[in-house]
C-alpha positions as protocol buffer text, in pm:
chain_id: "A"
residue {
  index: 1
  type: UNK
  ca { x: 11676 y: 16629 z: 24309 }
}
residue {
  index: 2
  type: UNK
  ca { x: 11954 y: 16552 z: 24525 }
}
residue {
  index: 3
  type: UNK
  ca { x: 12300 y: 16566 z: 24458 }
}
residue {
  index: 4
  type: UNK
  ca { x: 12525 y: 16250 z: 24477 }
}
residue {
  index: 5
  type: UNK
  ca { x: 12923 y: 16216 z: 24424 }
}
residue {
  index: 6
  type: UNK
  ca { x: 13083 y: 15891 z: 24402 }
}
residue {
  index: 7
  type: UNK
  ca { x: 13513 y: 15888 z: 24401 }
}
residue {
  index: 8
  type: UNK
  ca { x: 13737 y: 15574 z: 24387 }
}
residue {
  index: 9
  type: UNK
  ca { x: 14130 y: 15534 z: 24344 }
}
residue {
  index: 10
  type: UNK
  ca { x: 14345 y: 15199 z: 24297 }
}
residue {
  index: 11
  type: UNK
  ca { x: 14710 y: 15242 z: 24237 }
}
residue {
  index: 12
  type: UNK
  ca { x: 14975 y: 14935 z: 24291 }
}
residue {
  index: 13
  type: UNK
  ca { x: 15367 y: 14970 z: 24165 }
}
residue {
  index: 14
  type: UNK
  ca { x: 15644 y: 14726 z: 24132 }
}
residue {
  index: 15
  type: UNK
  ca { x: 15691 y: 14678 z: 24504 }
}
residue {
  index: 16
  type: UNK
  ca { x: 15380 y: 14488 z: 24565 }
}
residue {
  index: 17
  type: UNK
  ca { x: 15482 y: 14217 z: 24303 }
}
residue {
  index: 18
  type: UNK
  ca { x: 15677 y: 13914 z: 24377 }
}
residue {
  index: 19
  type: UNK
  ca { x: 16010 y: 13800 z: 24161 }
}
residue {
  index: 20
  type: UNK
  ca { x: 15927 y: 13458 z: 24044 }
}
residue {
  index: 21
  type: UNK
  ca { x: 16303 y: 13440 z: 23894 }
}
residue {
  index: 22
  type: UNK
  ca { x: 16439 y: 13135 z: 24076 }
}
residue {
  index: 23
  type: UNK
  ca { x: 16815 y: 13003 z: 24101 }
}
residue {
  index: 24
  type: UNK
  ca { x: 16683 y: 12703 z: 23893 }
}
residue {
  index: 25
  type: UNK
  ca { x: 16555 y: 12942 z: 23627 }
}
residue {
  index: 26
  type: UNK
  ca { x: 16890 y: 13123 z: 23621 }
}
residue {
  index: 27
  type: UNK
  ca { x: 17067 y: 12805 z: 23571 }
}
residue {
  index: 28
  type: UNK
  ca { x: 16876 y: 12729 z: 23269 }
}
residue {
  index: 29
  type: UNK
  ca { x: 16967 y: 13067 z: 23117 }
}
residue {
  index: 30
  type: UNK
  ca { x: 16669 y: 13282 z: 23237 }
}
residue {
  index: 31
  type: UNK
  ca { x: 16794 y: 13614 z: 23319 }
}
residue {
  index: 32
  type: UNK
  ca { x: 16490 y: 13835 z: 23392 }
}
residue {
  index: 33
  type: UNK
  ca { x: 16079 y: 13788 z: 23403 }
}
residue {
  index: 34
  type: UNK
  ca { x: 15793 y: 14001 z: 23339 }
}
residue {
  index: 35
  type: UNK
  ca { x: 15791 y: 14304 z: 23585 }
}
residue {
  index: 36
  type: UNK
  ca { x: 15471 y: 14563 z: 23674 }
}
residue {
  index: 37
  type: UNK
  ca { x: 15575 y: 14922 z: 23708 }
}
residue {
  index: 38
  type: UNK
  ca { x: 15251 y: 15052 z: 23828 }
}
residue {
  index: 39
  type: UNK
  ca { x: 14856 y: 14959 z: 23779 }
}
residue {
  index: 40
  type: UNK
  ca { x: 14607 y: 15234 z: 23833 }
}
residue {
  index: 41
  type: UNK
  ca { x: 14236 y: 15341 z: 23815 }
}
residue {
  index: 42
  type: UNK
  ca { x: 14081 y: 15668 z: 23945 }
}
residue {
  index: 43
  type: UNK
  ca { x: 13734 y: 15772 z: 23899 }
}
residue {
  index: 44
  type: UNK
  ca { x: 13475 y: 16030 z: 24037 }
}
residue {
  index: 45
  type: UNK
  ca { x: 13119 y: 16131 z: 23941 }
}
residue {
  index: 46
  type: UNK
  ca { x: 12867 y: 16380 z: 24018 }
}
residue {
  index: 47
  type: UNK
  ca { x: 12502 y: 16437 z: 23967 }
}
residue {
  index: 48
  type: UNK
  ca { x: 12213 y: 16613 z: 24062 }
}
residue {
  index: 49
  type: UNK
  ca { x: 11936 y: 16838 z: 23942 }
}
residue {
  index: 50
  type: UNK
  ca { x: 11958 y: 17191 z: 23764 }
}
residue {
  index: 51
  type: UNK
  ca { x: 11570 y: 17280 z: 23776 }
}
residue {
  index: 52
  type: UNK
  ca { x: 11397 y: 17082 z: 24012 }
}
residue {
  index: 53
  type: UNK
  ca { x: 11158 y: 16823 z: 23868 }
}
residue {
  index: 54
  type: UNK
  ca { x: 11216 y: 16908 z: 23510 }
}
residue {
  index: 55
  type: UNK
  ca { x: 11625 y: 16912 z: 23443 }
}
residue {
  index: 56
  type: UNK
  ca { x: 11908 y: 16677 z: 23558 }
}
residue {
  index: 57
  type: UNK
  ca { x: 12280 y: 16668 z: 23509 }
}
residue {
  index: 58
  type: UNK
  ca { x: 12532 y: 16358 z: 23564 }
}
residue {
  index: 59
  type: UNK
  ca { x: 12924 y: 16410 z: 23486 }
}
residue {
  index: 60
  type: UNK
  ca { x: 13191 y: 16124 z: 23543 }
}
residue {
  index: 61
  type: UNK
  ca { x: 13535 y: 16104 z: 23482 }
}
residue {
  index: 62
  type: UNK
  ca { x: 13810 y: 15823 z: 23487 }
}
residue {
  index: 63
  type: UNK
  ca { x: 14181 y: 15811 z: 23388 }
}
residue {
  index: 64
  type: UNK
  ca { x: 14322 y: 15412 z: 23421 }
}
residue {
  index: 65
  type: UNK
  ca { x: 14607 y: 15229 z: 23264 }
}
residue {
  index: 66
  type: UNK
  ca { x: 14925 y: 15034 z: 23337 }
}
residue {
  index: 67
  type: UNK
  ca { x: 15284 y: 15003 z: 23268 }
}
residue {
  index: 68
  type: UNK
  ca { x: 15492 y: 14665 z: 23246 }
}
residue {
  index: 69
  type: UNK
  ca { x: 15797 y: 14536 z: 23107 }
}
residue {
  index: 70
  type: UNK
  ca { x: 15836 y: 14204 z: 22913 }
}
residue {
  index: 71
  type: UNK
  ca { x: 16124 y: 14011 z: 22976 }
}
residue {
  index: 72
  type: UNK
  ca { x: 16361 y: 14012 z: 22654 }
}
residue {
  index: 73
  type: UNK
  ca { x: 16201 y: 14333 z: 22553 }
}
residue {
  index: 74
  type: UNK
  ca { x: 16440 y: 14651 z: 22527 }
}
residue {
  index: 75
  type: UNK
  ca { x: 16492 y: 14972 z: 22363 }
}
residue {
  index: 76
  type: UNK
  ca { x: 16774 y: 15005 z: 22136 }
}
residue {
  index: 77
  type: UNK
  ca { x: 17071 y: 15194 z: 22248 }
}
residue {
  index: 78
  type: UNK
  ca { x: 17220 y: 15221 z: 21897 }
}
residue {
  index: 79
  type: UNK
  ca { x: 16918 y: 15395 z: 21781 }
}
residue {
  index: 80
  type: UNK
  ca { x: 17128 y: 15731 z: 21713 }
}
residue {
  index: 81
  type: UNK
  ca { x: 17407 y: 15563 z: 21571 }
}
residue {
  index: 82
  type: UNK
  ca { x: 17407 y: 15532 z: 21171 }
}
residue {
  index: 83
  type: UNK
  ca { x: 17528 y: 15274 z: 21000 }
}
residue {
  index: 84
  type: UNK
  ca { x: 17394 y: 15444 z: 20636 }
}
residue {
  index: 85
  type: UNK
  ca { x: 17630 y: 15741 z: 20525 }
}
residue {
  index: 86
  type: UNK
  ca { x: 17579 y: 16063 z: 20630 }
}
residue {
  index: 87
  type: UNK
  ca { x: 17309 y: 16241 z: 20431 }
}
residue {
  index: 88
  type: UNK
  ca { x: 17150 y: 15946 z: 20281 }
}
residue {
  index: 89
  type: UNK
  ca { x: 16791 y: 15982 z: 20197 }
}
residue {
  index: 90
  type: UNK
  ca { x: 16761 y: 15629 z: 20456 }
}
residue {
  index: 91
  type: UNK
  ca { x: 16845 y: 15590 z: 20769 }
}
residue {
  index: 92
  type: UNK
  ca { x: 16984 y: 15243 z: 20898 }
}
residue {
  index: 93
  type: UNK
  ca { x: 17060 y: 15231 z: 21249 }
}
residue {
  index: 94
  type: UNK
  ca { x: 17271 y: 14976 z: 21464 }
}
residue {
  index: 95
  type: UNK
  ca { x: 17125 y: 14736 z: 21686 }
}
residue {
  index: 96
  type: UNK
  ca { x: 17227 y: 14763 z: 22028 }
}
residue {
  index: 97
  type: UNK
  ca { x: 16982 y: 14653 z: 22285 }
}
residue {
  index: 98
  type: UNK
  ca { x: 16979 y: 14854 z: 22597 }
}
residue {
  index: 99
  type: UNK
  ca { x: 16943 y: 14598 z: 22863 }
}
residue {
  index: 100
  type: UNK
  ca { x: 17045 y: 14802 z: 23138 }
}
residue {
  index: 101
  type: UNK
  ca { x: 16813 y: 15064 z: 23079 }
}
residue {
  index: 102
  type: UNK
  ca { x: 16647 y: 15210 z: 23463 }
}
residue {
  index: 103
  type: UNK
  ca { x: 16330 y: 15038 z: 23508 }
}
residue {
  index: 104
  type: UNK
  ca { x: 16063 y: 15282 z: 23480 }
}
residue {
  index: 105
  type: UNK
  ca { x: 15685 y: 15326 z: 23322 }
}
residue {
  index: 106
  type: UNK
  ca { x: 15830 y: 15370 z: 22975 }
}
residue {
  index: 107
  type: UNK
  ca { x: 16062 y: 15014 z: 23003 }
}
residue {
  index: 108
  type: UNK
  ca { x: 15801 y: 14827 z: 22791 }
}
residue {
  index: 109
  type: UNK
  ca { x: 15447 y: 14876 z: 22741 }
}
residue {
  index: 110
  type: UNK
  ca { x: 15223 y: 15157 z: 22873 }
}
residue {
  index: 111
  type: UNK
  ca { x: 14889 y: 15195 z: 22867 }
}
residue {
  index: 112
  type: UNK
  ca { x: 14656 y: 15470 z: 22977 }
}
residue {
  index: 113
  type: UNK
  ca { x: 14297 y: 15540 z: 22875 }
}
residue {
  index: 114
  type: UNK
  ca { x: 14072 y: 15877 z: 23004 }
}
residue {
  index: 115
  type: UNK
  ca { x: 13735 y: 15934 z: 22966 }
}
residue {
  index: 116
  type: UNK
  ca { x: 13514 y: 16250 z: 23037 }
}
residue {
  index: 117
  type: UNK
  ca { x: 13149 y: 16147 z: 23018 }
}
residue {
  index: 118
  type: UNK
  ca { x: 12849 y: 16412 z: 23075 }
}
residue {
  index: 119
  type: UNK
  ca { x: 12458 y: 16362 z: 23060 }
}
residue {
  index: 120
  type: UNK
  ca { x: 12148 y: 16610 z: 23077 }
}
residue {
  index: 121
  type: UNK
  ca { x: 11791 y: 16500 z: 23105 }
}
residue {
  index: 122
  type: UNK
  ca { x: 11530 y: 16758 z: 23041 }
}
residue {
  index: 123
  type: UNK
  ca { x: 11171 y: 16678 z: 23075 }
}
residue {
  index: 124
  type: UNK
  ca { x: 10977 y: 17018 z: 23044 }
}
residue {
  index: 125
  type: UNK
  ca { x: 10641 y: 16795 z: 23118 }
}
residue {
  index: 126
  type: UNK
  ca { x: 10524 y: 16480 z: 23160 }
}
residue {
  index: 127
  type: UNK
  ca { x: 10501 y: 16412 z: 22801 }
}
residue {
  index: 128
  type: UNK
  ca { x: 10832 y: 16509 z: 22661 }
}
residue {
  index: 129
  type: UNK
  ca { x: 11172 y: 16406 z: 22813 }
}
residue {
  index: 130
  type: UNK
  ca { x: 11500 y: 16484 z: 22646 }
}
residue {
  index: 131
  type: UNK
  ca { x: 11838 y: 16276 z: 22701 }
}
residue {
  index: 132
  type: UNK
  ca { x: 12173 y: 16421 z: 22596 }
}
residue {
  index: 133
  type: UNK
  ca { x: 12521 y: 16227 z: 22634 }
}
residue {
  index: 134
  type: UNK
  ca { x: 12879 y: 16284 z: 22557 }
}
residue {
  index: 135
  type: UNK
  ca { x: 13165 y: 16076 z: 22605 }
}
residue {
  index: 136
  type: UNK
  ca { x: 13520 y: 16205 z: 22543 }
}
residue {
  index: 137
  type: UNK
  ca { x: 13791 y: 15979 z: 22542 }
}
residue {
  index: 138
  type: UNK
  ca { x: 14175 y: 15985 z: 22499 }
}
residue {
  index: 139
  type: UNK
  ca { x: 14390 y: 15649 z: 22497 }
}
residue {
  index: 140
  type: UNK
  ca { x: 14739 y: 15522 z: 22441 }
}
residue {
  index: 141
  type: UNK
  ca { x: 14833 y: 15207 z: 22329 }
}
residue {
  index: 142
  type: UNK
  ca { x: 15218 y: 15275 z: 22339 }
}
residue {
  index: 143
  type: UNK
  ca { x: 15549 y: 15048 z: 22370 }
}
residue {
  index: 144
  type: UNK
  ca { x: 15589 y: 14676 z: 22269 }
}
residue {
  index: 145
  type: UNK
  ca { x: 15478 y: 14345 z: 22420 }
}
residue {
  index: 146
  type: UNK
  ca { x: 15717 y: 14126 z: 22222 }
}
residue {
  index: 147
  type: UNK
  ca { x: 16099 y: 14013 z: 22295 }
}
residue {
  index: 148
  type: UNK
  ca { x: 16115 y: 13987 z: 21908 }
}
residue {
  index: 149
  type: UNK
  ca { x: 16075 y: 14336 z: 21845 }
}
residue {
  index: 150
  type: UNK
  ca { x: 16276 y: 14629 z: 22005 }
}
residue {
  index: 151
  type: UNK
  ca { x: 16079 y: 14911 z: 22175 }
}
residue {
  index: 152
  type: UNK
  ca { x: 16151 y: 15154 z: 21897 }
}
residue {
  index: 153
  type: UNK
  ca { x: 15973 y: 14898 z: 21604 }
}
residue {
  index: 154
  type: UNK
  ca { x: 15675 y: 14835 z: 21847 }
}
residue {
  index: 155
  type: UNK
  ca { x: 15343 y: 14985 z: 21726 }
}
residue {
  index: 156
  type: UNK
  ca { x: 15207 y: 15243 z: 21960 }
}
residue {
  index: 157
  type: UNK
  ca { x: 14850 y: 15413 z: 21879 }
}
residue {
  index: 158
  type: UNK
  ca { x: 14730 y: 15724 z: 22002 }
}
residue {
  index: 159
  type: UNK
  ca { x: 14334 y: 15738 z: 22032 }
}
residue {
  index: 160
  type: UNK
  ca { x: 14267 y: 16094 z: 22020 }
}
residue {
  index: 161
  type: UNK
  ca { x: 13978 y: 16217 z: 21981 }
}
residue {
  index: 162
  type: UNK
  ca { x: 13736 y: 15922 z: 22040 }
}
residue {
  index: 163
  type: UNK
  ca { x: 13407 y: 16097 z: 22100 }
}
residue {
  index: 164
  type: UNK
  ca { x: 13055 y: 15920 z: 22175 }
}
residue {
  index: 165
  type: UNK
  ca { x: 12707 y: 16165 z: 22157 }
}
residue {
  index: 166
  type: UNK
  ca { x: 12393 y: 16059 z: 22173 }
}
residue {
  index: 167
  type: UNK
  ca { x: 12032 y: 16237 z: 22152 }
}
residue {
  index: 168
  type: UNK
  ca { x: 11730 y: 16056 z: 22231 }
}
residue {
  index: 169
  type: UNK
  ca { x: 11369 y: 16169 z: 22305 }
}
residue {
  index: 170
  type: UNK
  ca { x: 11056 y: 16006 z: 22451 }
}
residue {
  index: 171
  type: UNK
  ca { x: 10697 y: 16102 z: 22446 }
}
residue {
  index: 172
  type: UNK
  ca { x: 10408 y: 15895 z: 22550 }
}
residue {
  index: 173
  type: UNK
  ca { x: 10160 y: 16090 z: 22322 }
}
residue {
  index: 174
  type: UNK
  ca { x: 9846 y: 15871 z: 22482 }
}
residue {
  index: 175
  type: UNK
  ca { x: 9809 y: 15647 z: 22715 }
}
residue {
  index: 176
  type: UNK
  ca { x: 9871 y: 15413 z: 22440 }
}
residue {
  index: 177
  type: UNK
  ca { x: 10095 y: 15551 z: 22203 }
}
residue {
  index: 178
  type: UNK
  ca { x: 10465 y: 15577 z: 22288 }
}
residue {
  index: 179
  type: UNK
  ca { x: 10702 y: 15773 z: 22034 }
}
residue {
  index: 180
  type: UNK
  ca { x: 11043 y: 15719 z: 22072 }
}
residue {
  index: 181
  type: UNK
  ca { x: 11378 y: 15878 z: 21838 }
}
residue {
  index: 182
  type: UNK
  ca { x: 11749 y: 15915 z: 21862 }
}
residue {
  index: 183
  type: UNK
  ca { x: 12062 y: 16006 z: 21709 }
}
residue {
  index: 184
  type: UNK
  ca { x: 12424 y: 15924 z: 21806 }
}
residue {
  index: 185
  type: UNK
  ca { x: 12755 y: 15968 z: 21611 }
}
residue {
  index: 186
  type: UNK
  ca { x: 13081 y: 15800 z: 21720 }
}
residue {
  index: 187
  type: UNK
  ca { x: 13417 y: 15949 z: 21601 }
}
residue {
  index: 188
  type: UNK
  ca { x: 13728 y: 15767 z: 21650 }
}
residue {
  index: 189
  type: UNK
  ca { x: 14072 y: 15847 z: 21525 }
}
residue {
  index: 190
  type: UNK
  ca { x: 14328 y: 15586 z: 21591 }
}
residue {
  index: 191
  type: UNK
  ca { x: 14675 y: 15711 z: 21483 }
}
residue {
  index: 192
  type: UNK
  ca { x: 15038 y: 15521 z: 21471 }
}
residue {
  index: 193
  type: UNK
  ca { x: 15343 y: 15752 z: 21585 }
}
residue {
  index: 194
  type: UNK
  ca { x: 15669 y: 15711 z: 21552 }
}
residue {
  index: 195
  type: UNK
  ca { x: 15850 y: 15613 z: 21870 }
}
residue {
  index: 196
  type: UNK
  ca { x: 16118 y: 15810 z: 22029 }
}
residue {
  index: 197
  type: UNK
  ca { x: 16462 y: 15800 z: 21790 }
}
residue {
  index: 198
  type: UNK
  ca { x: 16269 y: 15684 z: 21493 }
}
residue {
  index: 199
  type: UNK
  ca { x: 16096 y: 15905 z: 21185 }
}
residue {
  index: 200
  type: UNK
  ca { x: 15969 y: 15871 z: 20826 }
}
residue {
  index: 201
  type: UNK
  ca { x: 16297 y: 15767 z: 20674 }
}
residue {
  index: 202
  type: UNK
  ca { x: 16395 y: 15554 z: 20941 }
}
residue {
  index: 203
  type: UNK
  ca { x: 16419 y: 15176 z: 20797 }
}
residue {
  index: 204
  type: UNK
  ca { x: 16258 y: 14885 z: 20992 }
}
residue {
  index: 205
  type: UNK
  ca { x: 16495 y: 14595 z: 20991 }
}
residue {
  index: 206
  type: UNK
  ca { x: 16448 y: 14215 z: 21059 }
}
residue {
  index: 207
  type: UNK
  ca { x: 16753 y: 14029 z: 21141 }
}
residue {
  index: 208
  type: UNK
  ca { x: 16641 y: 13662 z: 21081 }
}
residue {
  index: 209
  type: UNK
  ca { x: 16988 y: 13563 z: 21266 }
}
residue {
  index: 210
  type: UNK
  ca { x: 16908 y: 13737 z: 21597 }
}
residue {
  index: 211
  type: UNK
  ca { x: 16518 y: 13693 z: 21552 }
}
residue {
  index: 212
  type: UNK
  ca { x: 16456 y: 14088 z: 21588 }
}
residue {
  index: 213
  type: UNK
  ca { x: 16319 y: 14353 z: 21465 }
}
residue {
  index: 214
  type: UNK
  ca { x: 16452 y: 14701 z: 21506 }
}
residue {
  index: 215
  type: UNK
  ca { x: 16467 y: 15047 z: 21366 }
}
residue {
  index: 216
  type: UNK
  ca { x: 16130 y: 15124 z: 21324 }
}
residue {
  index: 217
  type: UNK
  ca { x: 15815 y: 14966 z: 21286 }
}
residue {
  index: 218
  type: UNK
  ca { x: 15748 y: 14854 z: 20932 }
}
residue {
  index: 219
  type: UNK
  ca { x: 15405 y: 15034 z: 20885 }
}
residue {
  index: 220
  type: UNK
  ca { x: 15238 y: 15333 z: 20979 }
}
residue {
  index: 221
  type: UNK
  ca { x: 14859 y: 15392 z: 21031 }
}
residue {
  index: 222
  type: UNK
  ca { x: 14917 y: 15780 z: 21053 }
}
residue {
  index: 223
  type: UNK
  ca { x: 14711 y: 16125 z: 21027 }
}
residue {
  index: 224
  type: UNK
  ca { x: 14445 y: 16119 z: 20948 }
}
residue {
  index: 225
  type: UNK
  ca { x: 14292 y: 15798 z: 21061 }
}
residue {
  index: 226
  type: UNK
  ca { x: 13903 y: 15814 z: 21096 }
}
residue {
  index: 227
  type: UNK
  ca { x: 13665 y: 15520 z: 21180 }
}
residue {
  index: 228
  type: UNK
  ca { x: 13311 y: 15693 z: 21243 }
}
residue {
  index: 229
  type: UNK
  ca { x: 12947 y: 15606 z: 21274 }
}
residue {
  index: 230
  type: UNK
  ca { x: 12622 y: 15767 z: 21280 }
}
residue {
  index: 231
  type: UNK
  ca { x: 12325 y: 15639 z: 21344 }
}
residue {
  index: 232
  type: UNK
  ca { x: 11953 y: 15761 z: 21337 }
}
residue {
  index: 233
  type: UNK
  ca { x: 11627 y: 15582 z: 21507 }
}
residue {
  index: 234
  type: UNK
  ca { x: 11272 y: 15622 z: 21548 }
}
residue {
  index: 235
  type: UNK
  ca { x: 10982 y: 15406 z: 21652 }
}
residue {
  index: 236
  type: UNK
  ca { x: 10613 y: 15409 z: 21725 }
}
residue {
  index: 237
  type: UNK
  ca { x: 10446 y: 15186 z: 21986 }
}
residue {
  index: 238
  type: UNK
  ca { x: 10063 y: 15130 z: 21985 }
}
residue {
  index: 239
  type: UNK
  ca { x: 9943 y: 14916 z: 22326 }
}
residue {
  index: 240
  type: UNK
  ca { x: 9579 y: 14780 z: 22326 }
}
residue {
  index: 241
  type: UNK
  ca { x: 9439 y: 14517 z: 22596 }
}
residue {
  index: 242
  type: UNK
  ca { x: 9589 y: 14213 z: 22344 }
}
residue {
  index: 243
  type: UNK
  ca { x: 9783 y: 14401 z: 22074 }
}
residue {
  index: 244
  type: UNK
  ca { x: 10122 y: 14556 z: 22087 }
}
residue {
  index: 245
  type: UNK
  ca { x: 10206 y: 14722 z: 21726 }
}
residue {
  index: 246
  type: UNK
  ca { x: 10546 y: 14858 z: 21704 }
}
residue {
  index: 247
  type: UNK
  ca { x: 10694 y: 15007 z: 21361 }
}
residue {
  index: 248
  type: UNK
  ca { x: 11010 y: 15218 z: 21291 }
}
residue {
  index: 249
  type: UNK
  ca { x: 11328 y: 15276 z: 21126 }
}
residue {
  index: 250
  type: UNK
  ca { x: 11710 y: 15263 z: 21214 }
}
residue {
  index: 251
  type: UNK
  ca { x: 11990 y: 15415 z: 20964 }
}
residue {
  index: 252
  type: UNK
  ca { x: 12369 y: 15390 z: 20992 }
}
residue {
  index: 253
  type: UNK
  ca { x: 12628 y: 15555 z: 20777 }
}
residue {
  index: 254
  type: UNK
  ca { x: 12968 y: 15412 z: 20859 }
}
residue {
  index: 255
  type: UNK
  ca { x: 13300 y: 15518 z: 20687 }
}
residue {
  index: 256
  type: UNK
  ca { x: 13705 y: 15483 z: 20766 }
}
residue {
  index: 257
  type: UNK
  ca { x: 13985 y: 15676 z: 20614 }
}
residue {
  index: 258
  type: UNK
  ca { x: 14291 y: 15504 z: 20682 }
}
residue {
  index: 259
  type: UNK
  ca { x: 14577 y: 15619 z: 20579 }
}
residue {
  index: 260
  type: UNK
  ca { x: 14904 y: 15399 z: 20564 }
}
residue {
  index: 261
  type: UNK
  ca { x: 15277 y: 15425 z: 20505 }
}
residue {
  index: 262
  type: UNK
  ca { x: 15573 y: 15207 z: 20493 }
}
residue {
  index: 263
  type: UNK
  ca { x: 15886 y: 15394 z: 20639 }
}
residue {
  index: 264
  type: UNK
  ca { x: 16123 y: 15491 z: 20359 }
}
residue {
  index: 265
  type: UNK
  ca { x: 15903 y: 15242 z: 20113 }
}
residue {
  index: 266
  type: UNK
  ca { x: 16148 y: 14988 z: 20209 }
}
residue {
  index: 267
  type: UNK
  ca { x: 16232 y: 14718 z: 20472 }
}
residue {
  index: 268
  type: UNK
  ca { x: 16565 y: 14532 z: 20529 }
}
residue {
  index: 269
  type: UNK
  ca { x: 16646 y: 14182 z: 20583 }
}
residue {
  index: 270
  type: UNK
  ca { x: 16954 y: 14097 z: 20766 }
}
residue {
  index: 271
  type: UNK
  ca { x: 17140 y: 13783 z: 20896 }
}
residue {
  index: 272
  type: UNK
  ca { x: 17346 y: 13838 z: 21187 }
}
residue {
  index: 273
  type: UNK
  ca { x: 17401 y: 14209 z: 21069 }
}
residue {
  index: 274
  type: UNK
  ca { x: 17456 y: 14108 z: 20703 }
}
residue {
  index: 275
  type: UNK
  ca { x: 17223 y: 14244 z: 20448 }
}
residue {
  index: 276
  type: UNK
  ca { x: 17069 y: 13976 z: 20272 }
}
residue {
  index: 277
  type: UNK
  ca { x: 16750 y: 14097 z: 20094 }
}
residue {
  index: 278
  type: UNK
  ca { x: 16509 y: 14423 z: 20098 }
}
residue {
  index: 279
  type: UNK
  ca { x: 16124 y: 14457 z: 20033 }
}
residue {
  index: 280
  type: UNK
  ca { x: 16008 y: 14789 z: 19854 }
}
residue {
  index: 281
  type: UNK
  ca { x: 15657 y: 14932 z: 19885 }
}
residue {
  index: 282
  type: UNK
  ca { x: 15489 y: 15206 z: 19695 }
}
residue {
  index: 283
  type: UNK
  ca { x: 15313 y: 15418 z: 19967 }
}
residue {
  index: 284
  type: UNK
  ca { x: 15150 y: 15599 z: 20111 }
}
residue {
  index: 285
  type: UNK
  ca { x: 14798 y: 15527 z: 20018 }
}
residue {
  index: 286
  type: UNK
  ca { x: 14441 y: 15620 z: 20137 }
}
residue {
  index: 287
  type: UNK
  ca { x: 14219 y: 15316 z: 20174 }
}
residue {
  index: 288
  type: UNK
  ca { x: 13831 y: 15493 z: 20185 }
}
residue {
  index: 289
  type: UNK
  ca { x: 13530 y: 15296 z: 20331 }
}
residue {
  index: 290
  type: UNK
  ca { x: 13181 y: 15384 z: 20295 }
}
residue {
  index: 291
  type: UNK
  ca { x: 12851 y: 15189 z: 20451 }
}
residue {
  index: 292
  type: UNK
  ca { x: 12508 y: 15330 z: 20435 }
}
residue {
  index: 293
  type: UNK
  ca { x: 12247 y: 15077 z: 20580 }
}
residue {
  index: 294
  type: UNK
  ca { x: 11888 y: 15155 z: 20654 }
}
residue {
  index: 295
  type: UNK
  ca { x: 11608 y: 14900 z: 20810 }
}
residue {
  index: 296
  type: UNK
  ca { x: 11231 y: 14951 z: 20796 }
}
residue {
  index: 297
  type: UNK
  ca { x: 11028 y: 14693 z: 21067 }
}
residue {
  index: 298
  type: UNK
  ca { x: 10685 y: 14645 z: 21158 }
}
residue {
  index: 299
  type: UNK
  ca { x: 10605 y: 14373 z: 21448 }
}
residue {
  index: 300
  type: UNK
  ca { x: 10314 y: 14279 z: 21656 }
}
residue {
  index: 301
  type: UNK
  ca { x: 10242 y: 14074 z: 21980 }
}
residue {
  index: 302
  type: UNK
  ca { x: 9891 y: 13923 z: 21972 }
}
residue {
  index: 303
  type: UNK
  ca { x: 9791 y: 13764 z: 22310 }
}
residue {
  index: 304
  type: UNK
  ca { x: 9472 y: 13489 z: 22278 }
}
residue {
  index: 305
  type: UNK
  ca { x: 9392 y: 13408 z: 22613 }
}
residue {
  index: 306
  type: UNK
  ca { x: 9679 y: 13171 z: 22741 }
}
residue {
  index: 307
  type: UNK
  ca { x: 9849 y: 13191 z: 22329 }
}
residue {
  index: 308
  type: UNK
  ca { x: 10095 y: 13478 z: 22231 }
}
residue {
  index: 309
  type: UNK
  ca { x: 10186 y: 13511 z: 21858 }
}
residue {
  index: 310
  type: UNK
  ca { x: 10484 y: 13717 z: 21780 }
}
residue {
  index: 311
  type: UNK
  ca { x: 10538 y: 13798 z: 21423 }
}
residue {
  index: 312
  type: UNK
  ca { x: 10694 y: 14055 z: 21201 }
}
residue {
  index: 313
  type: UNK
  ca { x: 10861 y: 14196 z: 20890 }
}
residue {
  index: 314
  type: UNK
  ca { x: 11168 y: 14398 z: 20843 }
}
residue {
  index: 315
  type: UNK
  ca { x: 11361 y: 14557 z: 20506 }
}
residue {
  index: 316
  type: UNK
  ca { x: 11743 y: 14597 z: 20500 }
}
residue {
  index: 317
  type: UNK
  ca { x: 11906 y: 14765 z: 20252 }
}
residue {
  index: 318
  type: UNK
  ca { x: 12298 y: 14818 z: 20266 }
}
residue {
  index: 319
  type: UNK
  ca { x: 12529 y: 14991 z: 20031 }
}
residue {
  index: 320
  type: UNK
  ca { x: 12887 y: 14966 z: 20082 }
}
residue {
  index: 321
  type: UNK
  ca { x: 13199 y: 15133 z: 19861 }
}
residue {
  index: 322
  type: UNK
  ca { x: 13564 y: 15075 z: 19926 }
}
residue {
  index: 323
  type: UNK
  ca { x: 13856 y: 15240 z: 19776 }
}
residue {
  index: 324
  type: UNK
  ca { x: 14243 y: 15292 z: 19771 }
}
residue {
  index: 325
  type: UNK
  ca { x: 14411 y: 15596 z: 19649 }
}
residue {
  index: 326
  type: UNK
  ca { x: 14775 y: 15625 z: 19595 }
}
residue {
  index: 327
  type: UNK
  ca { x: 14879 y: 15999 z: 19720 }
}
């Protein structure tokens, strides 16, 4: 029944990082090392009463992430220079690594995560208690990490929305009988996106002579892409002097809608700038996965002097379905 606040903040940048590039390494041809642009983690929370002795709230917000450049990882300066004819259905870009691009938070890999959580507890009387929680999250895994793949061709994902919700109920019906129940849902959508200078008809190119992939990422897991889960549970516990009997069930429903496409439905292979092969694909398609599971259980703990016996029985039923549909 008192208000409490907590706050914290952490931050650093490239000025607090030592450069490990020595003269010995330069003599061996090493021109750069991994660099950190920034790391941050900030959070705040507040909790307290809404109604004295009956209703309480708690809220928390947090944002954290980093930006880092990996040695040999560049953007493509030639992304807007097309080798394909004007008006062609597919865009083939020129390979021109941007080695002198100014160092900033988008130089390589950048990730950020945001979480906004709220919880409310309501206990109208000693025998009934409700709790509701929701956590709404946003995130981005953006930019590349491999020196073999230029940044435009690196995979990036936006996790938005990601929502976790849970409602629970507890009731000590008598001094020997406890009822517990709850339901929850996890809604998760994570979609790939086109990096700067790329679009649906940009071709992904792997040059086996240069050891580089550029142009655009090969496969795009695009909108909509859901990976969701719902669950319900209930249990009844009966306690005597020597027995603790518990019975209940749990049900889960999981489903995934996975939309896949290959940019331009084609991938080119070059050797030192000369085309040598193509791979054609039939996309887009939608992959659908559905899983239903229910478990029913009963268990008992029986104490006989210094001997304790634990035994139980559980039945599970699972129904799984998968399908892929061309679009």
